[in-house]
N, CA, C and O atoms as a GROMACS GRO file, in nm:
protein
  412
    1MET      N    1  18.769  -9.419  -0.832
    1MET     CA    2  18.756  -9.552  -0.888
    1MET      C    3  18.621  -9.562  -0.958
    1MET      O    4  18.519  -9.523  -0.900
    2PRO      N    5  18.617  -9.611  -1.078
    2PRO     CA    6  18.493  -9.615  -1.153
    2PRO      C    7  18.389  -9.708  -1.092
    2PRO      O    8  18.270  -9.678  -1.098
    3GLY      N    9  18.428  -9.818  -1.034
    3GLY     CA   10  18.332  -9.911  -0.975
    3GLY      C   11  18.265  -9.857  -0.851
    3GLY      O   12  18.154  -9.897  -0.819
    4LEU      N   13  18.331  -9.766  -0.781
    4LEU     CA   14  18.275  -9.707  -0.660
    4LEU      C   15  18.153  -9.623  -0.693
    4LEU      O   16  18.055  -9.625  -0.619
    5ASN      N   17  18.158  -9.549  -0.802
    5ASN     CA   18  18.046  -9.464  -0.840
    5ASN      C   19  17.922  -9.545  -0.876
    5ASN      O   20  17.810  -9.502  -0.850
    6THR      N   21  17.940  -9.662  -0.935
    6THR     CA   22  17.825  -9.743  -0.975
    6THR      C   23  17.760  -9.814  -0.856
    6THR      O   24  17.639  -9.838  -0.858
    7THR      N   25  17.837  -9.846  -0.753
    7THR     CA   26  17.781  -9.917  -0.638
    7THR      C   27  17.746  -9.825  -0.521
    7THR      O   28  17.691  -9.871  -0.421
    8LYS      N   29  17.778  -9.696  -0.532
    8LYS     CA   30  17.753  -9.605  -0.420
    8LYS      C   31  17.603  -9.591  -0.392
    8LYS      O   32  17.563  -9.585  -0.276
    9LYS      N   33  17.519  -9.587  -0.496
    9LYS     CA   34  17.375  -9.577  -0.476
    9LYS      C   35  17.321  -9.700  -0.404
    9LYS      O   36  17.236  -9.688  -0.316
   10LEU      N   37  17.368  -9.817  -0.441
   10LEU     CA   38  17.325  -9.940  -0.376
   10LEU      C   39  17.364  -9.939  -0.228
   10LEU      O   40  17.283  -9.975  -0.142
   11LEU      N   41  17.486  -9.898  -0.198
   11LEU     CA   42  17.531  -9.891  -0.059
   11LEU      C   43  17.459  -9.782   0.018
   11LEU      O   44  17.429  -9.800   0.136
   12SER      N   45  17.430  -9.668  -0.046
   12SER     CA   46  17.359  -9.559   0.020
   12SER      C   47  17.216  -9.597   0.054
   12SER      O   48  17.161  -9.550   0.154
   13ASP      N   49  17.154  -9.681  -0.028
   13ASP     CA   50  17.019  -9.728   0.002
   13ASP      C   51  17.018  -9.825   0.120
   13ASP      O   52  16.919  -9.832   0.193
   14ALA      N   53  17.126  -9.900   0.139
   14ALA     CA   54  17.130 -10.002   0.244
   14ALA      C   55  17.188  -9.949   0.376
   14ALA      O   56  17.154 -10.001   0.482
   15PHE      N   57  17.275  -9.848   0.371
   15PHE     CA   58  17.342  -9.799   0.491
   15PHE      C   59  17.325  -9.648   0.504
   15PHE      O   60  17.313  -9.577   0.404
   16PHE      N   61  17.326  -9.600   0.629
   16PHE     CA   62  17.310  -9.457   0.655
   16PHE      C   63  17.438  -9.380   0.621
   16PHE      O   64  17.432  -9.273   0.559
   17ILE      N   65  17.553  -9.434   0.661
   17ILE     CA   66  17.682  -9.370   0.635
   17ILE      C   67  17.764  -9.462   0.544
   17ILE      O   68  17.787  -9.578   0.577
   18VAL      N   69  17.807  -9.409   0.433
   18VAL     CA   70  17.889  -9.485   0.338
   18VAL      C   71  18.021  -9.412   0.320
   18VAL      O   72  18.024  -9.300   0.270
   19GLY      N   73  18.130  -9.475   0.363
   19GLY     CA   74  18.261  -9.420   0.337
   19GLY      C   75  18.316  -9.326   0.442
   19GLY      O   76  18.398  -9.241   0.408
   20ASP      N   77  18.276  -9.336   0.567
   20ASP     CA   78  18.334  -9.252   0.672
   20ASP      C   79  18.476  -9.300   0.700
   20ASP      O   80  18.502  -9.420   0.701
   21ASP      N   81  18.567  -9.204   0.723
   21ASP     CA   82  18.706  -9.242   0.745
   21ASP      C   83  18.734  -9.288   0.887
   21ASP      O   84  18.837  -9.351   0.911
   22GLY      N   85  18.645  -9.259   0.984
   22GLY     CA   86  18.662  -9.304   1.121
   22GLY      C   87  18.763  -9.225   1.200
   22GLY      O   88  18.790  -9.259   1.315
   23VAL      N   89  18.820  -9.120   1.143
   23VAL     CA   90  18.922  -9.041   1.211
   23VAL      C   91  18.866  -8.906   1.256
   23VAL      O   92  18.887  -8.866   1.370
   24SER      N   93  18.797  -8.836   1.168
   24SER     CA   94  18.747  -8.703   1.199
   24SER      C   95  18.623  -8.709   1.287
   24SER      O   96  18.551  -8.809   1.289
   25LYS      N   97  18.599  -8.599   1.361
   25LYS     CA   98  18.484  -8.592   1.452
   25LYS      C   99  18.352  -8.588   1.376
   25LYS      O  100  18.257  -8.656   1.414
   26GLU      N  101  18.346  -8.508   1.268
   26GLU     CA  102  18.224  -8.500   1.191
   26GLU      C  103  18.220  -8.611   1.086
   26GLU      O  104  18.324  -8.662   1.042
   27ILE      N  105  18.100  -8.647   1.049
   27ILE     CA  106  18.082  -8.755   0.953
   27ILE      C  107  18.119  -8.706   0.813
   27ILE      O  108  18.069  -8.603   0.767
   28SER      N  109  18.207  -8.778   0.749
   28SER     CA  110  18.245  -8.746   0.610
   28SER      C  111  18.213  -8.868   0.525
   28SER      O  112  18.269  -8.976   0.545
   29GLU      N  113  18.123  -8.849   0.430
   29GLU     CA  114  18.081  -8.962   0.347
   29GLU      C  115  18.159  -8.965   0.216
   29GLU      O  116  18.213  -8.864   0.172
   30GLY      N  117  18.165  -9.082   0.156
   30GLY     CA  118  18.228  -9.098   0.026
   30GLY      C  119  18.379  -9.106   0.032
   30GLY      O  120  18.446  -9.082  -0.068
   31VAL      N  121  18.434  -9.139   0.150
   31VAL     CA  122  18.579  -9.145   0.164
   31VAL      C  123  18.625  -9.289   0.142
   31VAL      O  124  18.586  -9.381   0.213
   32LEU      N  125  18.708  -9.305   0.043
   32LEU     CA  126  18.773  -9.433   0.017
   32LEU      C  127  18.914  -9.422   0.076
   32LEU      O  128  18.998  -9.352   0.020
   33VAL      N  129  18.938  -9.489   0.187
   33VAL     CA  130  19.063  -9.476   0.261
   33VAL      C  131  19.173  -9.550   0.187
   33VAL      O  132  19.160  -9.669   0.158
   34LYS      N  133  19.281  -9.480   0.156
   34LYS     CA  134  19.395  -9.538   0.086
   34LYS      C  135  19.497  -9.584   0.190
   34LYS      O  136  19.561  -9.501   0.254
   35GLU      N  137  19.511  -9.714   0.206
   35GLU     CA  138  19.607  -9.768   0.302
   35GLU      C  139  19.747  -9.780   0.244
   35GLU      O  140  19.846  -9.762   0.314
   36SER      N  141  19.755  -9.811   0.116
   36SER     CA  142  19.884  -9.818   0.046
   36SER      C  143  19.857  -9.789  -0.101
   36SER      O  144  19.745  -9.753  -0.138
   37GLU      N  145  19.958  -9.806  -0.183
   37GLU     CA  146  19.943  -9.777  -0.325
   37GLU      C  147  19.845  -9.871  -0.395
   37GLU      O  148  19.792  -9.837  -0.500
   38ASN      N  149  19.822  -9.989  -0.337
   38ASN     CA  150  19.736 -10.086  -0.403
   38ASN      C  151  19.626 -10.140  -0.313
   38ASN      O  152  19.563 -10.240  -0.347
   39ARG      N  153  19.602 -10.076  -0.198
   39ARG     CA  154  19.501 -10.127  -0.104
   39ARG      C  155  19.413 -10.013  -0.055
   39ARG      O  156  19.462  -9.912  -0.004
   40PHE      N  157  19.280 -10.030  -0.072
   40PHE     CA  158  19.182  -9.929  -0.033
   40PHE      C  159  19.075  -9.994   0.054
   40PHE      O  160  19.044 -10.112   0.038
   41ILE      N  161  19.018  -9.914   0.146
   41ILE     CA  162  18.914  -9.965   0.237
   41ILE      C  163  18.797  -9.868   0.236
   41ILE      O  164  18.816  -9.746   0.238
   42LEU      N  165  18.676  -9.922   0.233
   42LEU     CA  166  18.552  -9.845   0.240
   42LEU      C  167  18.468  -9.900   0.354
   42LEU      O  168  18.438 -10.019   0.357
   43TRP      N  169  18.431  -9.812   0.448
   43TRP     CA  170  18.348  -9.852   0.562
   43TRP      C  171  18.205  -9.806   0.539
   43TRP      O  172  18.182  -9.696   0.489
   44CYS      N  173  18.109  -9.890   0.576
   44CYS     CA  174  17.967  -9.855   0.571
   44CYS      C  175  17.905  -9.892   0.705
   44CYS      O  176  17.935  -9.999   0.759
   45THR      N  177  17.820  -9.806   0.759
   45THR     CA  178  17.755  -9.832   0.887
   45THR      C  179  17.618  -9.766   0.888
   45THR      O  180  17.584  -9.686   0.801
   46GLY      N  181  17.539  -9.802   0.990
   46GLY     CA  182  17.408  -9.741   1.005
   46GLY      C  183  17.294  -9.824   0.950
   46GLY      O  184  17.206  -9.772   0.882
   47ARG      N  185  17.295  -9.953   0.979
   47ARG     CA  186  17.187 -10.042   0.937
   47ARG      C  187  17.143 -10.122   1.058
   47ARG      O  188  17.226 -10.166   1.137
   48LEU      N  189  17.013 -10.141   1.073
   48LEU     CA  190  16.959 -10.213   1.187
   48LEU      C  191  17.004 -10.358   1.184
   48LEU      O  192  16.990 -10.427   1.083
   49GLY      N  193  17.060 -10.406   1.296
   49GLY     CA  194  17.106 -10.543   1.308
   49GLY      C  195  17.244 -10.567   1.251
   49GLY      O  196  17.293 -10.680   1.254
   50CYS      N  197  17.307 -10.465   1.199
   50CYS     CA  198  17.439 -10.478   1.139
   50CYS      C  199  17.524 -10.360   1.186
   50CYS      O  200  17.489 -10.244   1.162
   51GLU      N  201  17.635 -10.390   1.251
   51GLU     CA  202  17.722 -10.282   1.298
   51GLU      C  203  17.791 -10.212   1.181
   51GLU      O  204  17.819 -10.092   1.189
   52GLY      N  205  17.817 -10.284   1.075
   52GLY     CA  206  17.878 -10.223   0.958
   52GLY      C  207  17.943 -10.327   0.870
   52GLY      O  208  17.949 -10.446   0.902
   53ILE      N  209  17.993 -10.279   0.757
   53ILE     CA  210  18.069 -10.365   0.668
   53ILE      C  211  18.199 -10.293   0.629
   53ILE      O  212  18.206 -10.170   0.625
   54LYS      N  213  18.298 -10.374   0.600
   54LYS     CA  214  18.426 -10.322   0.553
   54LYS      C  215  18.452 -10.384   0.417
   54LYS      O  216  18.457 -10.507   0.402
   55ILE      N  217  18.468 -10.299   0.317
   55ILE     CA  218  18.498 -10.345   0.183
   55ILE      C  219  18.645 -10.314   0.157
   55ILE      O  220  18.685 -10.198   0.152
   56GLU      N  221  18.724 -10.418   0.141
   56GLU     CA  222  18.868 -10.404   0.119
   56GLU      C  223  18.900 -10.437  -0.026
   56GLU      O  224  18.870 -10.546  -0.074
   57ILE      N  225  18.959 -10.342  -0.095
   57ILE     CA  226  18.994 -10.358  -0.235
   57ILE      C  227  19.146 -10.370  -0.243
   57ILE      O  228  19.218 -10.276  -0.210
   58LYS      N  229  19.193 -10.484  -0.288
   58LYS     CA  230  19.337 -10.506  -0.301
   58LYS      C  231  19.368 -10.523  -0.450
   58LYS      O  232  19.332 -10.623  -0.511
   59LEU      N  233  19.435 -10.423  -0.504
   59LEU     CA  234  19.471 -10.424  -0.645
   59LEU      C  235  19.611 -10.481  -0.664
   59LEU      O  236  19.692 -10.480  -0.571
   60LEU      N  237  19.638 -10.528  -0.782
   60LEU     CA  238  19.773 -10.574  -0.813
   60LEU      C  239  19.867 -10.455  -0.821
   60LEU      O  240  19.826 -10.345  -0.858
   61ARG      N  241  19.991 -10.476  -0.786
   61ARG     CA  242  20.091 -10.370  -0.795
   61ARG      C  243  20.125 -10.348  -0.942
   61ARG      O  244  20.182 -10.435  -1.009
   62ARG      N  245  20.088 -10.232  -0.989
   62ARG     CA  246  20.115 -10.200  -1.130
   62ARG      C  247  20.206 -10.079  -1.142
   62ARG      O  248  20.227 -10.028  -1.252
   63GLN      N  249  20.261 -10.033  -1.031
   63GLN     CA  250  20.341  -9.911  -1.037
   63GLN      C  251  20.490  -9.936  -1.056
   63GLN      O  252  20.567  -9.841  -1.068
   64ASP      N  253  20.532 -10.062  -1.058
   64ASP     CA  254  20.673 -10.088  -1.084
   64ASP      C  255  20.687 -10.202  -1.186
   64ASP      O  256  20.599 -10.288  -1.199
   65LEU      N  257  20.795 -10.200  -1.256
   65LEU     CA  258  20.818 -10.294  -1.365
   65LEU      C  259  20.836 -10.438  -1.315
   65LEU      O  260  20.794 -10.532  -1.382
   66ILE      N  261  20.898 -10.455  -1.199
   66ILE     CA  262  20.923 -10.590  -1.146
   66ILE      C  263  20.792 -10.661  -1.115
   66ILE      O  264  20.777 -10.780  -1.145
   67SER      N  265  20.696 -10.590  -1.055
   67SER     CA  266  20.566 -10.651  -1.026
   67SER      C  267  20.490 -10.686  -1.152
   67SER      O  268  20.423 -10.789  -1.159
   68VAL      N  269  20.499 -10.601  -1.251
   68VAL     CA  270  20.431 -10.628  -1.378
   68VAL      C  271  20.491 -10.750  -1.446
   68VAL      O  272  20.418 -10.833  -1.500
   69LEU      N  273  20.623 -10.760  -1.445
   69LEU     CA  274  20.687 -10.876  -1.507
   69LEU      C  275  20.661 -11.005  -1.430
   69LEU      O  276  20.653 -11.112  -1.490
   70SER      N  277  20.647 -10.996  -1.297
   70SER     CA  278  20.619 -11.116  -1.219
   70SER      C  279  20.480 -11.172  -1.248
   70SER      O  280  20.455 -11.290  -1.226
   71GLN      N  281  20.389 -11.087  -1.298
   71GLN     CA  282  20.255 -11.133  -1.334
   71GLN      C  283  20.258 -11.230  -1.452
   71GLN      O  284  20.165 -11.309  -1.470
   72ILE      N  285  20.362 -11.224  -1.531
   72ILE     CA  286  20.374 -11.316  -1.645
   72ILE      C  287  20.394 -11.459  -1.596
   72ILE      O  288  20.337 -11.553  -1.651
   73PHE      N  289  20.476 -11.475  -1.493
   73PHE     CA  290  20.508 -11.608  -1.442
   73PHE      C  291  20.410 -11.659  -1.338
   73PHE      O  292  20.387 -11.779  -1.327
   74LYS      N  293  20.351 -11.567  -1.261
   74LYS     CA  294  20.257 -11.605  -1.157
   74LYS      C  295  20.134 -11.514  -1.166
   74LYS      O  296  20.126 -11.414  -1.095
   75PRO      N  297  20.040 -11.548  -1.254
   75PRO     CA  298  19.924 -11.460  -1.273
   75PRO      C  299  19.837 -11.453  -1.148
   75PRO      O  300  19.810 -11.555  -1.084
   76GLN      N  301  19.795 -11.334  -1.116
   76GLN     CA  302  19.704 -11.309  -1.005
   76GLN      C  303  19.597 -11.213  -1.052
   76GLN      O  304  19.601 -11.164  -1.165
   77SER      N  305  19.501 -11.185  -0.966
   77SER     CA  306  19.396 -11.090  -1.002
   77SER      C  307  19.367 -10.999  -0.883
   77SER      O  308  19.406 -11.027  -0.770
   78ASP      N  309  19.298 -10.889  -0.911
   78ASP     CA  310  19.256 -10.798  -0.806
   78ASP      C  311  19.152 -10.869  -0.720
   78ASP      O  312  19.077 -10.953  -0.769
   79THR      N  313  19.147 -10.834  -0.590
   79THR     CA  314  19.051 -10.898  -0.500
   79THR      C  315  18.970 -10.793  -0.425
   79THR      O  316  19.021 -10.686  -0.392
   80ILE      N  317  18.846 -10.826  -0.398
   80ILE     CA  318  18.759 -10.745  -0.314
   80ILE      C  319  18.709 -10.837  -0.203
   80ILE      O  320  18.651 -10.942  -0.230
   81THR      N  321  18.733 -10.796  -0.078
   81THR     CA  322  18.689 -10.872   0.038
   81THR      C  323  18.586 -10.790   0.114
   81THR      O  324  18.612 -10.676   0.152
   82ILE      N  325  18.469 -10.848   0.136
   82ILE     CA  326  18.362 -10.781   0.209
   82ILE      C  327  18.345 -10.852   0.343
   82ILE      O  328  18.311 -10.970   0.348
   83THR      N  329  18.369 -10.778   0.452
   83THR     CA  330  18.356 -10.831   0.588
   83THR      C  331  18.235 -10.766   0.653
   83THR      O  332  18.226 -10.643   0.657
   84THR      N  333  18.143 -10.845   0.704
   84THR     CA  334  18.022 -10.794   0.768
   84THR      C  335  18.033 -10.812   0.918
   84THR      O  336  18.064 -10.922   0.965
   85TYR      N  337  18.008 -10.706   0.992
   85TYR     CA  338  18.009 -10.710   1.138
   85TYR      C  339  17.865 -10.700   1.186
   85TYR      O  340  17.800 -10.596   1.173
   86LEU      N  341  17.816 -10.811   1.243
   86LEU     CA  342  17.678 -10.817   1.291
   86LEU      C  343  17.675 -10.788   1.441
   86LEU      O  344  17.772 -10.813   1.512
   87SER      N  345  17.562 -10.735   1.488
   87SER     CA  346  17.544 -10.708   1.631
   87SER      C  347  17.524 -10.839   1.705
   87SER      O  348  17.432 -10.914   1.672
   88PRO      N  349  17.608 -10.870   1.805
   88PRO     CA  350  17.596 -10.999   1.873
   88PRO      C  351  17.465 -11.014   1.950
   88PRO      O  352  17.414 -11.125   1.963
   89GLU      N  353  17.408 -10.904   2.002
   89GLU     CA  354  17.284 -10.916   2.077
   89GLU      C  355  17.163 -10.936   1.988
   89GLU      O  356  17.058 -10.981   2.035
   90ASP      N  357  17.175 -10.906   1.859
   90ASP     CA  358  17.063 -10.924   1.766
   90ASP      C  359  17.066 -11.058   1.695
   90ASP      O  360  16.968 -11.095   1.629
   91MET      N  361  17.176 -11.132   1.706
   91MET     CA  362  17.191 -11.257   1.632
   91MET      C  363  17.190 -11.377   1.727
   91MET      O  364  17.239 -11.369   1.840
   92ASP      N  365  17.134 -11.487   1.681
   92ASP     CA  366  17.140 -11.613   1.754
   92ASP      C  367  17.272 -11.681   1.725
   92ASP      O  368  17.338 -11.650   1.626
   93SER      N  369  17.312 -11.772   1.812
   93SER     CA  370  17.434 -11.847   1.789
   93SER      C  371  17.412 -11.945   1.674
   93SER      O  372  17.314 -12.020   1.673
   94VAL      N  373  17.502 -11.943   1.577
   94VAL     CA  374  17.490 -12.027   1.459
   94VAL      C  375  17.625 -12.089   1.429
   94VAL      O  376  17.729 -12.025   1.440
   95VAL      N  377  17.621 -12.216   1.391
   95VAL     CA  378  17.741 -12.285   1.345
   95VAL      C  379  17.715 -12.331   1.203
   95VAL      O  380  17.616 -12.399   1.177
   96LEU      N  381  17.802 -12.294   1.110
   96LEU     CA  382  17.790 -12.333   0.972
   96LEU      C  383  17.909 -12.420   0.935
   96LEU      O  384  18.024 -12.381   0.953
   97ALA      N  385  17.880 -12.538   0.885
   97ALA     CA  386  17.988 -12.630   0.846
   97ALA      C  387  17.967 -12.670   0.700
   97ALA      O  388  17.857 -12.707   0.660
   98VAL      N  389  18.072 -12.661   0.623
   98VAL     CA  390  18.071 -12.703   0.483
   98VAL      C  391  18.166 -12.819   0.472
   98VAL      O  392  18.286 -12.806   0.494
   99MET      N  393  18.110 -12.936   0.436
   99MET     CA  394  18.189 -13.059   0.434
   99MET      C  395  18.152 -13.139   0.310
   99MET      O  396  18.044 -13.122   0.254
  100PRO      N  397  18.242 -13.227   0.268
  100PRO     CA  398  18.206 -13.314   0.155
  100PRO      C  399  18.097 -13.415   0.197
  100PRO      O  400  18.090 -13.456   0.313
  101ARG      N  401  18.016 -13.452   0.104
  101ARG     CA  402  17.906 -13.546   0.131
  101ARG      C  403  17.960 -13.687   0.145
  101ARG      O  404  18.046 -13.730   0.068
  102LYS      N  405  17.909 -13.759   0.245
  102LYS     CA  406  17.952 -13.897   0.266
  102LYS      C  407  17.890 -13.985   0.158
  102LYS      O  408  17.776 -13.966   0.118
  103ALA      N  409  17.967 -14.081   0.114
  103ALA     CA  410  17.918 -14.173   0.009
  103ALA      C  411  17.844 -14.290   0.066
  103ALA      O  412  17.797 -14.375  -0.008
   0.00000   0.00000   0.00000
């Protein structure tokens, strides 16, 4: 994936291990785990105060004609979800609430 090469240096500077598959005994870096034809996961770990992050890339289905034609009627876009796992013993309890302002 072209975007992975551009952000790999940024992730390598922030984390010790970038892209381990979590299956093999030895550490293998740079592995983009393919979960399905349109879904990929990248794990990063090895940062103080952070257990790791999971970057989930969900692409639109472009391998069949029906999915491509359905995009005409219901347009969607590719999504990237970044989930951060923080160490509970290093973090204080925090509650964040986002609400509309009272008039």
